mmCIF entry with sequence, helices, sheets and N, C-alpha, C, O atoms, coordinates in Angstrom:
data_MODEL
# 
_entry.id   MODEL 
# 
_entity.id                         1 
_entity.type                       polymer 
_entity.pdbx_number_of_molecules   1 
# 
_entity_poly.entity_id                      1 
_entity_poly.type                           'polypeptide(L)' 
_entity_poly.nstd_linkage                   no 
_entity_poly.nstd_monomer                   no 
_entity_poly.pdbx_seq_one_letter_code       MADLAIVFHWTPTDCADFSLRELMEWRERARQRSSAEESHGAQPPPPGAARRRR 
_entity_poly.pdbx_seq_one_letter_code_can   MADLAIVFHWTPTDCADFSLRELMEWRERARQRSSAEESHGAQPPPPGAARRRR 
_entity_poly.pdbx_strand_id                 A 
# 
loop_
_entity_poly_seq.entity_id 
_entity_poly_seq.num 
_entity_poly_seq.mon_id 
_entity_poly_seq.hetero 
1 1  MET n 
1 2  ALA n 
1 3  ASP n 
1 4  LEU n 
1 5  ALA n 
1 6  ILE n 
1 7  VAL n 
1 8  PHE n 
1 9  HIS n 
1 10 TRP n 
1 11 THR n 
1 12 PRO n 
1 13 THR n 
1 14 ASP n 
1 15 CYS n 
1 16 ALA n 
1 17 ASP n 
1 18 PHE n 
1 19 SER n 
1 20 LEU n 
1 21 ARG n 
1 22 GLU n 
1 23 LEU n 
1 24 MET n 
1 25 GLU n 
1 26 TRP n 
1 27 ARG n 
1 28 GLU n 
1 29 ARG n 
1 30 ALA n 
1 31 ARG n 
1 32 GLN n 
1 33 ARG n 
1 34 SER n 
1 35 SER n 
1 36 ALA n 
1 37 GLU n 
1 38 GLU n 
1 39 SER n 
1 40 HIS n 
1 41 GLY n 
1 42 ALA n 
1 43 GLN n 
1 44 PRO n 
1 45 PRO n 
1 46 PRO n 
1 47 PRO n 
1 48 GLY n 
1 49 ALA n 
1 50 ALA n 
1 51 ARG n 
1 52 ARG n 
1 53 ARG n 
1 54 ARG n 
# 
_struct_asym.id          A 
_struct_asym.entity_id   1 
# 
loop_
_struct_conf.conf_type_id 
_struct_conf.id 
_struct_conf.pdbx_PDB_helix_id 
_struct_conf.beg_label_comp_id 
_struct_conf.beg_label_asym_id 
_struct_conf.beg_label_seq_id 
_struct_conf.pdbx_beg_PDB_ins_code 
_struct_conf.end_label_comp_id 
_struct_conf.end_label_asym_id 
_struct_conf.end_label_seq_id 
_struct_conf.pdbx_end_PDB_ins_code 
_struct_conf.beg_auth_comp_id 
_struct_conf.beg_auth_asym_id 
_struct_conf.beg_auth_seq_id 
_struct_conf.end_auth_comp_id 
_struct_conf.end_auth_asym_id 
_struct_conf.end_auth_seq_id 
_struct_conf.pdbx_PDB_helix_class 
_struct_conf.details 
_struct_conf.pdbx_PDB_helix_length 
HELX_P HELX_P1 AA1 ALA A 2  ? PHE A 8  ? ALA A 2  PHE A 8  1 ? 7  
HELX_P HELX_P2 AA2 PRO A 12 ? CYS A 15 ? PRO A 12 CYS A 15 1 ? 4  
HELX_P HELX_P3 AA3 LEU A 20 ? SER A 39 ? LEU A 20 SER A 39 1 ? 20 
# 
_struct_conf_type.id          HELX_P 
_struct_conf_type.criteria    ? 
_struct_conf_type.reference   ? 
# 
loop_
_atom_site.group_PDB 
_atom_site.id 
_atom_site.type_symbol 
_atom_site.label_atom_id 
_atom_site.label_alt_id 
_atom_site.label_comp_id 
_atom_site.label_asym_id 
_atom_site.label_entity_id 
_atom_site.label_seq_id 
_atom_site.pdbx_PDB_ins_code 
_atom_site.Cartn_x 
_atom_site.Cartn_y 
_atom_site.Cartn_z 
_atom_site.occupancy 
_atom_site.B_iso_or_equiv 
_atom_site.pdbx_formal_charge 
_atom_site.auth_seq_id 
_atom_site.auth_comp_id 
_atom_site.auth_asym_id 
_atom_site.auth_atom_id 
_atom_site.pdbx_PDB_model_num 
ATOM 1   N N  . MET A 1 1  ? -26.947 -10.907 -4.114  1.00 0.00 ? 1  MET A N  1 
ATOM 2   C CA . MET A 1 1  ? -27.120 -10.894 -2.680  1.00 0.00 ? 1  MET A CA 1 
ATOM 3   C C  . MET A 1 1  ? -26.614 -12.184 -2.052  1.00 0.00 ? 1  MET A C  1 
ATOM 4   O O  . MET A 1 1  ? -26.298 -12.205 -0.862  1.00 0.00 ? 1  MET A O  1 
ATOM 5   N N  . ALA A 1 2  ? -26.532 -13.247 -2.819  1.00 0.00 ? 2  ALA A N  1 
ATOM 6   C CA . ALA A 1 2  ? -26.016 -14.500 -2.269  1.00 0.00 ? 2  ALA A CA 1 
ATOM 7   C C  . ALA A 1 2  ? -24.562 -14.343 -1.839  1.00 0.00 ? 2  ALA A C  1 
ATOM 8   O O  . ALA A 1 2  ? -24.149 -14.914 -0.830  1.00 0.00 ? 2  ALA A O  1 
ATOM 9   N N  . ASP A 1 3  ? -23.784 -13.572 -2.598  1.00 0.00 ? 3  ASP A N  1 
ATOM 10  C CA . ASP A 1 3  ? -22.387 -13.333 -2.223  1.00 0.00 ? 3  ASP A CA 1 
ATOM 11  C C  . ASP A 1 3  ? -22.307 -12.670 -0.852  1.00 0.00 ? 3  ASP A C  1 
ATOM 12  O O  . ASP A 1 3  ? -21.463 -13.028 -0.031  1.00 0.00 ? 3  ASP A O  1 
ATOM 13  N N  . LEU A 1 4  ? -23.179 -11.714 -0.610  1.00 0.00 ? 4  LEU A N  1 
ATOM 14  C CA . LEU A 1 4  ? -23.180 -11.013 0.672   1.00 0.00 ? 4  LEU A CA 1 
ATOM 15  C C  . LEU A 1 4  ? -23.584 -11.957 1.803   1.00 0.00 ? 4  LEU A C  1 
ATOM 16  O O  . LEU A 1 4  ? -23.033 -11.896 2.902   1.00 0.00 ? 4  LEU A O  1 
ATOM 17  N N  . ALA A 1 5  ? -24.536 -12.815 1.526   1.00 0.00 ? 5  ALA A N  1 
ATOM 18  C CA . ALA A 1 5  ? -24.981 -13.768 2.539   1.00 0.00 ? 5  ALA A CA 1 
ATOM 19  C C  . ALA A 1 5  ? -23.864 -14.731 2.910   1.00 0.00 ? 5  ALA A C  1 
ATOM 20  O O  . ALA A 1 5  ? -23.673 -15.035 4.087   1.00 0.00 ? 5  ALA A O  1 
ATOM 21  N N  . ILE A 1 6  ? -23.131 -15.209 1.925   1.00 0.00 ? 6  ILE A N  1 
ATOM 22  C CA . ILE A 1 6  ? -22.067 -16.176 2.183   1.00 0.00 ? 6  ILE A CA 1 
ATOM 23  C C  . ILE A 1 6  ? -20.878 -15.526 2.875   1.00 0.00 ? 6  ILE A C  1 
ATOM 24  O O  . ILE A 1 6  ? -20.377 -16.056 3.867   1.00 0.00 ? 6  ILE A O  1 
ATOM 25  N N  . VAL A 1 7  ? -20.425 -14.401 2.374   1.00 0.00 ? 7  VAL A N  1 
ATOM 26  C CA . VAL A 1 7  ? -19.204 -13.782 2.894   1.00 0.00 ? 7  VAL A CA 1 
ATOM 27  C C  . VAL A 1 7  ? -19.445 -13.045 4.209   1.00 0.00 ? 7  VAL A C  1 
ATOM 28  O O  . VAL A 1 7  ? -18.663 -13.182 5.150   1.00 0.00 ? 7  VAL A O  1 
ATOM 29  N N  . PHE A 1 8  ? -20.521 -12.268 4.276   1.00 0.00 ? 8  PHE A N  1 
ATOM 30  C CA . PHE A 1 8  ? -20.763 -11.436 5.457   1.00 0.00 ? 8  PHE A CA 1 
ATOM 31  C C  . PHE A 1 8  ? -21.828 -12.009 6.397   1.00 0.00 ? 8  PHE A C  1 
ATOM 32  O O  . PHE A 1 8  ? -22.065 -11.457 7.472   1.00 0.00 ? 8  PHE A O  1 
ATOM 33  N N  . HIS A 1 9  ? -22.467 -13.106 6.001   1.00 0.00 ? 9  HIS A N  1 
ATOM 34  C CA . HIS A 1 9  ? -23.521 -13.739 6.805   1.00 0.00 ? 9  HIS A CA 1 
ATOM 35  C C  . HIS A 1 9  ? -24.713 -12.802 6.990   1.00 0.00 ? 9  HIS A C  1 
ATOM 36  O O  . HIS A 1 9  ? -25.296 -12.725 8.072   1.00 0.00 ? 9  HIS A O  1 
ATOM 37  N N  . TRP A 1 10 ? -25.064 -12.094 5.922   1.00 0.00 ? 10 TRP A N  1 
ATOM 38  C CA . TRP A 1 10 ? -26.201 -11.184 5.947   1.00 0.00 ? 10 TRP A CA 1 
ATOM 39  C C  . TRP A 1 10 ? -27.417 -11.871 5.338   1.00 0.00 ? 10 TRP A C  1 
ATOM 40  O O  . TRP A 1 10 ? -27.289 -12.710 4.447   1.00 0.00 ? 10 TRP A O  1 
ATOM 41  N N  . THR A 1 11 ? -28.585 -11.510 5.823   1.00 0.00 ? 11 THR A N  1 
ATOM 42  C CA . THR A 1 11 ? -29.837 -12.022 5.270   1.00 0.00 ? 11 THR A CA 1 
ATOM 43  C C  . THR A 1 11 ? -30.360 -11.034 4.225   1.00 0.00 ? 11 THR A C  1 
ATOM 44  O O  . THR A 1 11 ? -29.895 -9.895  4.169   1.00 0.00 ? 11 THR A O  1 
ATOM 45  N N  . PRO A 1 12 ? -31.317 -11.454 3.402   1.00 0.00 ? 12 PRO A N  1 
ATOM 46  C CA . PRO A 1 12 ? -31.919 -10.505 2.460   1.00 0.00 ? 12 PRO A CA 1 
ATOM 47  C C  . PRO A 1 12 ? -32.526 -9.295  3.169   1.00 0.00 ? 12 PRO A C  1 
ATOM 48  O O  . PRO A 1 12 ? -32.506 -8.189  2.629   1.00 0.00 ? 12 PRO A O  1 
ATOM 49  N N  . THR A 1 13 ? -33.061 -9.492  4.360   1.00 0.00 ? 13 THR A N  1 
ATOM 50  C CA . THR A 1 13 ? -33.622 -8.375  5.122   1.00 0.00 ? 13 THR A CA 1 
ATOM 51  C C  . THR A 1 13 ? -32.545 -7.350  5.458   1.00 0.00 ? 13 THR A C  1 
ATOM 52  O O  . THR A 1 13 ? -32.805 -6.147  5.450   1.00 0.00 ? 13 THR A O  1 
ATOM 53  N N  . ASP A 1 14 ? -31.328 -7.829  5.755   1.00 0.00 ? 14 ASP A N  1 
ATOM 54  C CA . ASP A 1 14 ? -30.223 -6.917  6.064   1.00 0.00 ? 14 ASP A CA 1 
ATOM 55  C C  . ASP A 1 14 ? -29.893 -6.012  4.881   1.00 0.00 ? 14 ASP A C  1 
ATOM 56  O O  . ASP A 1 14 ? -29.423 -4.890  5.069   1.00 0.00 ? 14 ASP A O  1 
ATOM 57  N N  . CYS A 1 15 ? -30.132 -6.489  3.679   1.00 0.00 ? 15 CYS A N  1 
ATOM 58  C CA . CYS A 1 15 ? -29.758 -5.756  2.465   1.00 0.00 ? 15 CYS A CA 1 
ATOM 59  C C  . CYS A 1 15 ? -30.940 -5.066  1.794   1.00 0.00 ? 15 CYS A C  1 
ATOM 60  O O  . CYS A 1 15 ? -30.763 -4.387  0.783   1.00 0.00 ? 15 CYS A O  1 
ATOM 61  N N  . ALA A 1 16 ? -32.123 -5.225  2.333   1.00 0.00 ? 16 ALA A N  1 
ATOM 62  C CA . ALA A 1 16 ? -33.340 -4.758  1.669   1.00 0.00 ? 16 ALA A CA 1 
ATOM 63  C C  . ALA A 1 16 ? -33.354 -3.260  1.397   1.00 0.00 ? 16 ALA A C  1 
ATOM 64  O O  . ALA A 1 16 ? -33.925 -2.825  0.397   1.00 0.00 ? 16 ALA A O  1 
ATOM 65  N N  . ASP A 1 17 ? -32.749 -2.474  2.252   1.00 0.00 ? 17 ASP A N  1 
ATOM 66  C CA . ASP A 1 17 ? -32.782 -1.021  2.082   1.00 0.00 ? 17 ASP A CA 1 
ATOM 67  C C  . ASP A 1 17 ? -31.610 -0.474  1.281   1.00 0.00 ? 17 ASP A C  1 
ATOM 68  O O  . ASP A 1 17 ? -31.506 0.738   1.093   1.00 0.00 ? 17 ASP A O  1 
ATOM 69  N N  . PHE A 1 18 ? -30.725 -1.349  0.806   1.00 0.00 ? 18 PHE A N  1 
ATOM 70  C CA . PHE A 1 18 ? -29.588 -0.895  0.005   1.00 0.00 ? 18 PHE A CA 1 
ATOM 71  C C  . PHE A 1 18 ? -30.057 -0.458  -1.375  1.00 0.00 ? 18 PHE A C  1 
ATOM 72  O O  . PHE A 1 18 ? -30.955 -1.065  -1.958  1.00 0.00 ? 18 PHE A O  1 
ATOM 73  N N  . SER A 1 19 ? -29.448 0.588   -1.884  1.00 0.00 ? 19 SER A N  1 
ATOM 74  C CA . SER A 1 19 ? -29.690 0.966   -3.280  1.00 0.00 ? 19 SER A CA 1 
ATOM 75  C C  . SER A 1 19 ? -28.942 -0.034  -4.161  1.00 0.00 ? 19 SER A C  1 
ATOM 76  O O  . SER A 1 19 ? -28.127 -0.815  -3.671  1.00 0.00 ? 19 SER A O  1 
ATOM 77  N N  . LEU A 1 20 ? -29.221 -0.003  -5.442  1.00 0.00 ? 20 LEU A N  1 
ATOM 78  C CA . LEU A 1 20 ? -28.517 -0.890  -6.368  1.00 0.00 ? 20 LEU A CA 1 
ATOM 79  C C  . LEU A 1 20 ? -27.016 -0.620  -6.316  1.00 0.00 ? 20 LEU A C  1 
ATOM 80  O O  . LEU A 1 20 ? -26.210 -1.550  -6.329  1.00 0.00 ? 20 LEU A O  1 
ATOM 81  N N  . ARG A 1 21 ? -26.652 0.644   -6.257  1.00 0.00 ? 21 ARG A N  1 
ATOM 82  C CA . ARG A 1 21 ? -25.225 1.008   -6.177  1.00 0.00 ? 21 ARG A CA 1 
ATOM 83  C C  . ARG A 1 21 ? -24.589 0.419   -4.918  1.00 0.00 ? 21 ARG A C  1 
ATOM 84  O O  . ARG A 1 21 ? -23.494 -0.139  -4.981  1.00 0.00 ? 21 ARG A O  1 
ATOM 85  N N  . GLU A 1 22 ? -25.269 0.540   -3.778  1.00 0.00 ? 22 GLU A N  1 
ATOM 86  C CA . GLU A 1 22 ? -24.728 -0.020  -2.533  1.00 0.00 ? 22 GLU A CA 1 
ATOM 87  C C  . GLU A 1 22 ? -24.584 -1.538  -2.621  1.00 0.00 ? 22 GLU A C  1 
ATOM 88  O O  . GLU A 1 22 ? -23.586 -2.101  -2.171  1.00 0.00 ? 22 GLU A O  1 
ATOM 89  N N  . LEU A 1 23 ? -25.582 -2.194  -3.202  1.00 0.00 ? 23 LEU A N  1 
ATOM 90  C CA . LEU A 1 23 ? -25.488 -3.644  -3.374  1.00 0.00 ? 23 LEU A CA 1 
ATOM 91  C C  . LEU A 1 23 ? -24.276 -4.025  -4.213  1.00 0.00 ? 23 LEU A C  1 
ATOM 92  O O  . LEU A 1 23 ? -23.560 -4.969  -3.881  1.00 0.00 ? 23 LEU A O  1 
ATOM 93  N N  . MET A 1 24 ? -24.047 -3.299  -5.291  1.00 0.00 ? 24 MET A N  1 
ATOM 94  C CA . MET A 1 24 ? -22.912 -3.601  -6.159  1.00 0.00 ? 24 MET A CA 1 
ATOM 95  C C  . MET A 1 24 ? -21.587 -3.323  -5.451  1.00 0.00 ? 24 MET A C  1 
ATOM 96  O O  . MET A 1 24 ? -20.627 -4.072  -5.627  1.00 0.00 ? 24 MET A O  1 
ATOM 97  N N  . GLU A 1 25 ? -21.524 -2.257  -4.654  1.00 0.00 ? 25 GLU A N  1 
ATOM 98  C CA . GLU A 1 25 ? -20.298 -1.955  -3.907  1.00 0.00 ? 25 GLU A CA 1 
ATOM 99  C C  . GLU A 1 25 ? -20.010 -3.040  -2.871  1.00 0.00 ? 25 GLU A C  1 
ATOM 100 O O  . GLU A 1 25 ? -18.867 -3.476  -2.731  1.00 0.00 ? 25 GLU A O  1 
ATOM 101 N N  . TRP A 1 26 ? -21.039 -3.476  -2.147  1.00 0.00 ? 26 TRP A N  1 
ATOM 102 C CA . TRP A 1 26 ? -20.846 -4.530  -1.155  1.00 0.00 ? 26 TRP A CA 1 
ATOM 103 C C  . TRP A 1 26 ? -20.528 -5.860  -1.818  1.00 0.00 ? 26 TRP A C  1 
ATOM 104 O O  . TRP A 1 26 ? -19.764 -6.659  -1.277  1.00 0.00 ? 26 TRP A O  1 
ATOM 105 N N  . ARG A 1 27 ? -21.106 -6.099  -2.979  1.00 0.00 ? 27 ARG A N  1 
ATOM 106 C CA . ARG A 1 27 ? -20.809 -7.334  -3.696  1.00 0.00 ? 27 ARG A CA 1 
ATOM 107 C C  . ARG A 1 27 ? -19.341 -7.371  -4.105  1.00 0.00 ? 27 ARG A C  1 
ATOM 108 O O  . ARG A 1 27 ? -18.702 -8.419  -4.024  1.00 0.00 ? 27 ARG A O  1 
ATOM 109 N N  . GLU A 1 28 ? -18.804 -6.237  -4.542  1.00 0.00 ? 28 GLU A N  1 
ATOM 110 C CA . GLU A 1 28 ? -17.386 -6.159  -4.904  1.00 0.00 ? 28 GLU A CA 1 
ATOM 111 C C  . GLU A 1 28 ? -16.512 -6.404  -3.676  1.00 0.00 ? 28 GLU A C  1 
ATOM 112 O O  . GLU A 1 28 ? -15.498 -7.097  -3.766  1.00 0.00 ? 28 GLU A O  1 
ATOM 113 N N  . ARG A 1 29 ? -16.893 -5.845  -2.539  1.00 0.00 ? 29 ARG A N  1 
ATOM 114 C CA . ARG A 1 29 ? -16.135 -6.094  -1.304  1.00 0.00 ? 29 ARG A CA 1 
ATOM 115 C C  . ARG A 1 29 ? -16.172 -7.578  -0.940  1.00 0.00 ? 29 ARG A C  1 
ATOM 116 O O  . ARG A 1 29 ? -15.171 -8.143  -0.501  1.00 0.00 ? 29 ARG A O  1 
ATOM 117 N N  . ALA A 1 30 ? -17.323 -8.194  -1.125  1.00 0.00 ? 30 ALA A N  1 
ATOM 118 C CA . ALA A 1 30 ? -17.441 -9.629  -0.846  1.00 0.00 ? 30 ALA A CA 1 
ATOM 119 C C  . ALA A 1 30 ? -16.543 -10.426 -1.784  1.00 0.00 ? 30 ALA A C  1 
ATOM 120 O O  . ALA A 1 30 ? -15.895 -11.383 -1.359  1.00 0.00 ? 30 ALA A O  1 
ATOM 121 N N  . ARG A 1 31 ? -16.499 -10.039 -3.055  1.00 0.00 ? 31 ARG A N  1 
ATOM 122 C CA . ARG A 1 31 ? -15.638 -10.731 -4.017  1.00 0.00 ? 31 ARG A CA 1 
ATOM 123 C C  . ARG A 1 31 ? -14.178 -10.604 -3.616  1.00 0.00 ? 31 ARG A C  1 
ATOM 124 O O  . ARG A 1 31 ? -13.431 -11.581 -3.662  1.00 0.00 ? 31 ARG A O  1 
ATOM 125 N N  . GLN A 1 32 ? -13.771 -9.405  -3.223  1.00 0.00 ? 32 GLN A N  1 
ATOM 126 C CA . GLN A 1 32 ? -12.383 -9.190  -2.815  1.00 0.00 ? 32 GLN A CA 1 
ATOM 127 C C  . GLN A 1 32 ? -12.040 -10.007 -1.576  1.00 0.00 ? 32 GLN A C  1 
ATOM 128 O O  . GLN A 1 32 ? -10.974 -10.619 -1.504  1.00 0.00 ? 32 GLN A O  1 
ATOM 129 N N  . ARG A 1 33 ? -12.931 -10.014 -0.616  1.00 0.00 ? 33 ARG A N  1 
ATOM 130 C CA . ARG A 1 33 ? -12.666 -10.772 0.608   1.00 0.00 ? 33 ARG A CA 1 
ATOM 131 C C  . ARG A 1 33 ? -12.607 -12.267 0.307   1.00 0.00 ? 33 ARG A C  1 
ATOM 132 O O  . ARG A 1 33 ? -11.746 -12.977 0.826   1.00 0.00 ? 33 ARG A O  1 
ATOM 133 N N  . SER A 1 34 ? -13.515 -12.736 -0.521  1.00 0.00 ? 34 SER A N  1 
ATOM 134 C CA . SER A 1 34 ? -13.527 -14.150 -0.876  1.00 0.00 ? 34 SER A CA 1 
ATOM 135 C C  . SER A 1 34 ? -12.250 -14.535 -1.611  1.00 0.00 ? 34 SER A C  1 
ATOM 136 O O  . SER A 1 34 ? -11.690 -15.602 -1.360  1.00 0.00 ? 34 SER A O  1 
ATOM 137 N N  . SER A 1 35 ? -11.789 -13.686 -2.506  1.00 0.00 ? 35 SER A N  1 
ATOM 138 C CA . SER A 1 35 ? -10.548 -13.948 -3.241  1.00 0.00 ? 35 SER A CA 1 
ATOM 139 C C  . SER A 1 35 ? -9.352  -13.938 -2.306  1.00 0.00 ? 35 SER A C  1 
ATOM 140 O O  . SER A 1 35 ? -8.439  -14.749 -2.462  1.00 0.00 ? 35 SER A O  1 
ATOM 141 N N  . ALA A 1 36 ? -9.343  -13.033 -1.335  1.00 0.00 ? 36 ALA A N  1 
ATOM 142 C CA . ALA A 1 36 ? -8.237  -12.955 -0.380  1.00 0.00 ? 36 ALA A CA 1 
ATOM 143 C C  . ALA A 1 36 ? -8.183  -14.212 0.471   1.00 0.00 ? 36 ALA A C  1 
ATOM 144 O O  . ALA A 1 36 ? -7.097  -14.717 0.757   1.00 0.00 ? 36 ALA A O  1 
ATOM 145 N N  . GLU A 1 37 ? -9.332  -14.722 0.880   1.00 0.00 ? 37 GLU A N  1 
ATOM 146 C CA . GLU A 1 37 ? -9.367  -15.933 1.693   1.00 0.00 ? 37 GLU A CA 1 
ATOM 147 C C  . GLU A 1 37 ? -8.855  -17.126 0.907   1.00 0.00 ? 37 GLU A C  1 
ATOM 148 O O  . GLU A 1 37 ? -8.152  -17.975 1.454   1.00 0.00 ? 37 GLU A O  1 
ATOM 149 N N  . GLU A 1 38 ? -9.200  -17.199 -0.365  1.00 0.00 ? 38 GLU A N  1 
ATOM 150 C CA . GLU A 1 38 ? -8.747  -18.308 -1.200  1.00 0.00 ? 38 GLU A CA 1 
ATOM 151 C C  . GLU A 1 38 ? -7.240  -18.275 -1.387  1.00 0.00 ? 38 GLU A C  1 
ATOM 152 O O  . GLU A 1 38 ? -6.605  -19.329 -1.412  1.00 0.00 ? 38 GLU A O  1 
ATOM 153 N N  . SER A 1 39 ? -6.653  -17.094 -1.520  1.00 0.00 ? 39 SER A N  1 
ATOM 154 C CA . SER A 1 39 ? -5.223  -16.990 -1.783  1.00 0.00 ? 39 SER A CA 1 
ATOM 155 C C  . SER A 1 39 ? -4.390  -17.303 -0.545  1.00 0.00 ? 39 SER A C  1 
ATOM 156 O O  . SER A 1 39 ? -3.193  -17.564 -0.667  1.00 0.00 ? 39 SER A O  1 
ATOM 157 N N  . HIS A 1 40 ? -4.993  -17.283 0.644   1.00 0.00 ? 40 HIS A N  1 
ATOM 158 C CA . HIS A 1 40 ? -4.256  -17.571 1.868   1.00 0.00 ? 40 HIS A CA 1 
ATOM 159 C C  . HIS A 1 40 ? -4.354  -19.035 2.277   1.00 0.00 ? 40 HIS A C  1 
ATOM 160 O O  . HIS A 1 40 ? -3.702  -19.460 3.230   1.00 0.00 ? 40 HIS A O  1 
ATOM 161 N N  . GLY A 1 41 ? -5.147  -19.788 1.577   1.00 0.00 ? 41 GLY A N  1 
ATOM 162 C CA . GLY A 1 41 ? -5.291  -21.199 1.918   1.00 0.00 ? 41 GLY A CA 1 
ATOM 163 C C  . GLY A 1 41 ? -4.110  -22.013 1.430   1.00 0.00 ? 41 GLY A C  1 
ATOM 164 O O  . GLY A 1 41 ? -3.392  -21.606 0.516   1.00 0.00 ? 41 GLY A O  1 
ATOM 165 N N  . ALA A 1 42 ? -3.920  -23.148 2.039   1.00 0.00 ? 42 ALA A N  1 
ATOM 166 C CA . ALA A 1 42 ? -2.836  -24.036 1.613   1.00 0.00 ? 42 ALA A CA 1 
ATOM 167 C C  . ALA A 1 42 ? -3.207  -24.659 0.278   1.00 0.00 ? 42 ALA A C  1 
ATOM 168 O O  . ALA A 1 42 ? -4.314  -25.166 0.095   1.00 0.00 ? 42 ALA A O  1 
ATOM 169 N N  . GLN A 1 43 ? -2.291  -24.612 -0.620  1.00 0.00 ? 43 GLN A N  1 
ATOM 170 C CA . GLN A 1 43 ? -2.509  -25.168 -1.947  1.00 0.00 ? 43 GLN A CA 1 
ATOM 171 C C  . GLN A 1 43 ? -1.686  -26.437 -2.099  1.00 0.00 ? 43 GLN A C  1 
ATOM 172 O O  . GLN A 1 43 ? -0.514  -26.452 -1.723  1.00 0.00 ? 43 GLN A O  1 
ATOM 173 N N  . PRO A 1 44 ? -2.260  -27.486 -2.632  1.00 0.00 ? 44 PRO A N  1 
ATOM 174 C CA . PRO A 1 44 ? -1.473  -28.688 -2.865  1.00 0.00 ? 44 PRO A CA 1 
ATOM 175 C C  . PRO A 1 44 ? -0.463  -28.431 -3.972  1.00 0.00 ? 44 PRO A C  1 
ATOM 176 O O  . PRO A 1 44 ? -0.729  -27.635 -4.873  1.00 0.00 ? 44 PRO A O  1 
ATOM 177 N N  . PRO A 1 45 ? 0.692   -29.090 -3.924  1.00 0.00 ? 45 PRO A N  1 
ATOM 178 C CA . PRO A 1 45 ? 1.675   -28.888 -4.987  1.00 0.00 ? 45 PRO A CA 1 
ATOM 179 C C  . PRO A 1 45 ? 1.142   -29.446 -6.297  1.00 0.00 ? 45 PRO A C  1 
ATOM 180 O O  . PRO A 1 45 ? 0.348   -30.387 -6.292  1.00 0.00 ? 45 PRO A O  1 
ATOM 181 N N  . PRO A 1 46 ? 1.564   -28.881 -7.410  1.00 0.00 ? 46 PRO A N  1 
ATOM 182 C CA . PRO A 1 46 ? 1.116   -29.401 -8.695  1.00 0.00 ? 46 PRO A CA 1 
ATOM 183 C C  . PRO A 1 46 ? 1.654   -30.814 -8.897  1.00 0.00 ? 46 PRO A C  1 
ATOM 184 O O  . PRO A 1 46 ? 2.698   -31.161 -8.345  1.00 0.00 ? 46 PRO A O  1 
ATOM 185 N N  . PRO A 1 47 ? 0.962   -31.624 -9.674  1.00 0.00 ? 47 PRO A N  1 
ATOM 186 C CA . PRO A 1 47 ? 1.430   -32.987 -9.925  1.00 0.00 ? 47 PRO A CA 1 
ATOM 187 C C  . PRO A 1 47 ? 2.848   -32.975 -10.498 1.00 0.00 ? 47 PRO A C  1 
ATOM 188 O O  . PRO A 1 47 ? 3.163   -32.185 -11.387 1.00 0.00 ? 47 PRO A O  1 
ATOM 189 N N  . GLY A 1 48 ? 3.684   -33.850 -9.983  1.00 0.00 ? 48 GLY A N  1 
ATOM 190 C CA . GLY A 1 48 ? 5.050   -33.951 -10.485 1.00 0.00 ? 48 GLY A CA 1 
ATOM 191 C C  . GLY A 1 48 ? 6.013   -32.954 -9.876  1.00 0.00 ? 48 GLY A C  1 
ATOM 192 O O  . GLY A 1 48 ? 7.191   -32.956 -10.233 1.00 0.00 ? 48 GLY A O  1 
ATOM 193 N N  . ALA A 1 49 ? 5.560   -32.105 -8.976  1.00 0.00 ? 49 ALA A N  1 
ATOM 194 C CA . ALA A 1 49 ? 6.442   -31.106 -8.362  1.00 0.00 ? 49 ALA A CA 1 
ATOM 195 C C  . ALA A 1 49 ? 7.356   -31.786 -7.348  1.00 0.00 ? 49 ALA A C  1 
ATOM 196 O O  . ALA A 1 49 ? 6.948   -32.714 -6.649  1.00 0.00 ? 49 ALA A O  1 
ATOM 197 N N  . ALA A 1 50 ? 8.582   -31.317 -7.280  1.00 0.00 ? 50 ALA A N  1 
ATOM 198 C CA . ALA A 1 50 ? 9.529   -31.865 -6.307  1.00 0.00 ? 50 ALA A CA 1 
ATOM 199 C C  . ALA A 1 50 ? 9.090   -31.473 -4.905  1.00 0.00 ? 50 ALA A C  1 
ATOM 200 O O  . ALA A 1 50 ? 8.654   -30.345 -4.675  1.00 0.00 ? 50 ALA A O  1 
ATOM 201 N N  . ARG A 1 51 ? 9.206   -32.399 -3.977  1.00 0.00 ? 51 ARG A N  1 
ATOM 202 C CA . ARG A 1 51 ? 8.834   -32.120 -2.591  1.00 0.00 ? 51 ARG A CA 1 
ATOM 203 C C  . ARG A 1 51 ? 10.074  -31.786 -1.790  1.00 0.00 ? 51 ARG A C  1 
ATOM 204 O O  . ARG A 1 51 ? 11.127  -32.402 -1.955  1.00 0.00 ? 51 ARG A O  1 
ATOM 205 N N  . ARG A 1 52 ? 9.930   -30.798 -0.919  1.00 0.00 ? 52 ARG A N  1 
ATOM 206 C CA . ARG A 1 52 ? 11.039  -30.409 -0.043  1.00 0.00 ? 52 ARG A CA 1 
ATOM 207 C C  . ARG A 1 52 ? 11.094  -31.372 1.135   1.00 0.00 ? 52 ARG A C  1 
ATOM 208 O O  . ARG A 1 52 ? 10.061  -31.771 1.672   1.00 0.00 ? 52 ARG A O  1 
ATOM 209 N N  . ARG A 1 53 ? 12.282  -31.733 1.524   1.00 0.00 ? 53 ARG A N  1 
ATOM 210 C CA . ARG A 1 53 ? 12.455  -32.602 2.686   1.00 0.00 ? 53 ARG A CA 1 
ATOM 211 C C  . ARG A 1 53 ? 13.108  -31.812 3.792   1.00 0.00 ? 53 ARG A C  1 
ATOM 212 O O  . ARG A 1 53 ? 13.926  -30.925 3.544   1.00 0.00 ? 53 ARG A O  1 
ATOM 213 N N  . ARG A 1 54 ? 12.744  -32.138 5.007   1.00 0.00 ? 54 ARG A N  1 
ATOM 214 C CA . ARG A 1 54 ? 13.316  -31.441 6.169   1.00 0.00 ? 54 ARG A CA 1 
ATOM 215 C C  . ARG A 1 54 ? 14.583  -32.101 6.620   1.00 0.00 ? 54 ARG A C  1 
ATOM 216 O O  . ARG A 1 54 ? 15.204  -31.653 7.584   1.00 0.00 ? 54 ARG A O  1 
# 
């Protein structure tokens, strides 16, 4: 449920009536969304990588 709270800003009360299956489905959606957000962030170049100049 912590994943749901972080990603969707839901409280435990918001999830209290979910079945176990629903919790697992929403948790997977939270994982996917969290992974998508991470992949869109700016990543620093690896050490020793050539830098592009304008």
